[in-house]
N, C-alpha and C positions, 0 to 999 in steps of 0.2 A: 504493500500500500504506500503510495506517495501522498503525503499531507502537506497541503499548502496552507500556510496561517496567514490570514488576512488581519490587518488594523483598519480602522475606519478610513483612513486615507487611501488605502489600496484599492477599495471598492470605487472611488471616484477616479483612480488612475488606471483602471482596468479598460482596455481597449480591444477592439476587434479588427484586425487587418482586413482591409477592404478589397485587397487583390492577392493572387498567389505569390508566395515566397518562392523565387526560382530555385535556391539552393536547398530549401527544405525538399522541393519536388524532386530535385536531383537525388538527394540522399535517399528519400523514400522510395523513390523509383529504383535506385540501386537495391535496396532491400526487397523490393517485389520481385526483381529480376532474378535473384537467388532462391526464391521458394516456388513451390507450386500451389500455394494457398489462392483462394478466390478465383478459380479457373474461369468461372463465368464472367467475371468482371475484367480480370487481367489477362487472362490465357492468351488471347490472339496478340495483345500488345507484347506480352513477354516472349512469346515464340519468335516473333519477329525481330524484337530488339536483341535477343540473344544471337539470332543469325546474322545480324549487322554491327556486332560489337567490335569496334577497332582495338587494336593492342594498346592504345593510349587509354581507351575508356576501361579496357579490362583491368588495368593496373588500379583502379578506384575501388574494385571489388574488395580488395584487401583491406581497406580503411573502413568498409560499411558492411560489416557482418549482419545478416538479416535479424539474428537474435543477439540480445545483449547490448553492450556499449559500442556506440560510434562516437568519434571525437567532436567534442563541442565546435572546434574552430572550423568545421566544415559548413556550419550554419550560422554565420554571424548575423547580429541584428541589422547590420548595414544592408544585408539582401533584401529587406523589405523596401529599400529604395530602388531595388532593381538589380538585375543580373550583374551589370559592370560594378555598381558600388560593392556588391556582394564579394564577387572575385578579388577586388581591390582589398578588401578586409581580410580575406583569406590569406592573400600574398603578404600582407602585413602582420599576420599573427605574431605575437611576441615570441622568442625563442624559448622562454621558459614555459610558456603555454603548450608550445609544441612538444618539448620534451616530456612534460608532465602527462599529457593527453595520450601521446603515442606509447609512453611507457604503460599507462594503465591498460591500453588497448592490447599491448603485447602480453598481459597477465592472462588474456583469455583466448587469444588467437595468436597463430604464428604468422609473423609479419616477414615480408620480402625485405632483401638486403638492402634496397633503396630507401626504405623507410627510416633507417639509421642515419642516412645522409640527410633525410628530410628533417629529422630531429636535431641534427647538428647544425641546421640552418644553411644548408647549401642552396644558394639561390637557383641554380639550375635545375635542381630537383623539385623546387617549390614551383618554378615556372612550368615544368612539364605537369605537375599536379593541376595547376590552374588551367592550363590548356586542355587537360582531360576533362574537368568540370564543365568548361565552356562547350567542349565538344559533345558531350552527353547530352547538356541542355538542348543544344542546337539539333542534334540529330534524333534524340529520344523524347524529350520534353516538349520543345517548342511545336513540333507538328501536331501535338495533341491539344494546343490551345484552343482550337475552336469548340472542343469539348469542354475542357478544364474551365475556361473562363466563364461560360454560362453557368456551370454548375456551382463555382464558388460564388458568383455575384448573386445567383437566386438564394442561396444558403445565408450569405451575409445580409441581404435586403431583410429577409425574415428575422435573423437575430437582431438587426438593428431595431426593428419594429418592436421585438419583444422587451429589449432593454429600455427602449423609450416609453413604452406603455406600462410595463409591470416590473422592471427593474432587474437587476443582475441575477437575483436568486431564481427567478422564473426562467432564466435562460439556461441554467445548468443542466435540466433534463433533456432539453433540446440538442445539447452538443454531443452527448454519447452516454450509452447506457452504464458505462463504468465509472461515471462521475456522480458524486453524492456531496450535497452542500448541507453542512450542519454548522451554522454561524458559530464562530468566524472561521471555520476550517472547510476547505474544499479537499475532498478525498478522491484520488485517483487509483483505481483498482488496476494495479499492474503486478503481474506474476513476478515473484522472487525479488521483489523490492520492498523495503521497509526504510523510508527516509522521510524527513521533515524538511520543509522550506519554508523559512520565514520571509515574507515580502519586505517587511519593515519600511512601508511607506512607497516602495518602488512600483506598485501596481503589477498587473499581469497582462501580458500581450496574448490575445487568442488568435491562433493562426489556422484558418481553415485550409485543409489540404486535400488534393485529389487522390495522391498516391499513399496517403495515409490509411492504414488498414487495421483491424483488430482492436487496437489500443491507442489512445492518445500517447503523444511523445512529449518529454521535456528534457531540458538540458540537465547535465549532471552538476556541473560547477555551480553552487549557490551563489557565487560573487558575480556571476554574469546577469545581464538583463533577463528577468523571468519571462517565460514563454510557455504556452500550452498549445501544442500543435494537435488538431482533432480532424478526423475524417468527415468529408461532406458525402451527402447521398448522391450517387451516380445516376444520372437520368439515361445513360447509355454505356456501351463498352468503348474503352480507349483502344484504338487500332493504331499500329505503327503505319508510316506513309506506305501506301500500296499504289505503284504507278503515279508517283506524285506528280512528275512532269505532265503526264496525260491528264490528270485530274486537274491541275492548275490551267492547263490549256483550255480545258472544257469550261471552267468558270469564266476565264477571259473571254471565250467565244460567246458565252451567255450574257456577260455584262459588259464587256468591252475591257481593255488591258488596265486602264486607269481606275475604272470603277472597281475591278476586281482587287487591285492592289489596295484600294481604300477600304474595302470590305475586310480584307486580310489584315489590314493594319488595326482596325477596330477590334479585330479578334484577339489582338495582343493584350486587350484590357481597355475598360471604359477611359474615355478621353475628351478633352475639350476640343473644339474645332480647330484651334491654333495647334495644339498637340498632334491632331490627326494630320494636319498639313505637314508638320514636320516628320512624322513617321513615314507618310507616303510620298515625301518630296515633291509636293505640288504647292500651288499658291493658296493662300486663305480662302479666296473666293471659290476657287475650284473644289477645295475640300468641303466648303459649306454647301455648295450645289450637289456633289455627289452624295453627301450625307443625307441631305434633303431627299433625293430620289430614293436612296437606299431605305429611308424611314418610310416613305411613301408606298413603296413595294412590299413593306412588311418584313424586312431582313435586319432591320437596326431599330433599336428603341432609344429615342432621344427625350431627355428630361431637361427641363429648364430649371437652373438654380440661380436665382437672381437675374444678373444681367447676361449670364453665360449658360452654355448648354453642355450636357455630357452625352456622349454616344456610346452605346454598348451593344454587342451582338445579341441577338435573341436566338431561342432554338431554331426558328426557320432559316435564319442567316448561317447558323452552325451547320445545319443539315446541307445548305448549298455548298459550304466549303469542304465538307467531309465526304459528300456523295452518299449520306446515309440513307436516302431515299431513292437513290438510283437502282 
């Protein structure tokens, strides 16, 4: 049992991540890759991801055993700001943290020889690790974003409403069956774990994850910013890219190249019109017009917040990108 002890200030400082955390998805995707659990949900993705695992990505498996401890430095808080920020934080992991966490990992699994050079702070080994994380995200996680993003956004919207209307205590039963709230303690039923974490006014960041399964996840080091990663409900099955170039061409034939690129850009996560223009590499006026057409055709949902708008992919748009109804 993992017990999280709250103070009054912690409830006010508890937040829900509004978008997927790329490095948590990478780590948990690596976990899924090494098991045969949840075949109905992950079986197709796992089979194809295994078949396309590069040597660089293969090395990551040693640091991410599917059971037990995985190093905290692989999922820094900065990844909540995006993959680039997260990878920069991994690369900047303090040497003492590397040695400590890799040493802890070596107590339970046999590590490859290169891990000792990583623990010693060799820049070349860290650079290779960062390249591996980036590659796994690009080839195994990013292609699933048309499915991941709507699943997480719908979950977050529901949870935001619950907190706003009924408070944090009412949210707990929605997050996962293993969570129990007995004020001021949140208990997380985790096998073979008996630990206490005192938030001490830092609050708790709740991170929904597509590749999280079975149990919620937490960092082991109590000194790090507290986080609870929990599974979202899947509306469909994740699949690796199948004939990706053919599918992309089909979407471009349907919508036109620029509009297809705009739709794909929105699938990376909710965004403003200016953010969309930057992602798609087009003018602000063009982004606004394409987003309007995609909204009017039912592929994108647009919400106005004050003087700005937010565009997000809806399930119909996700189906167009993934070919789910073809």
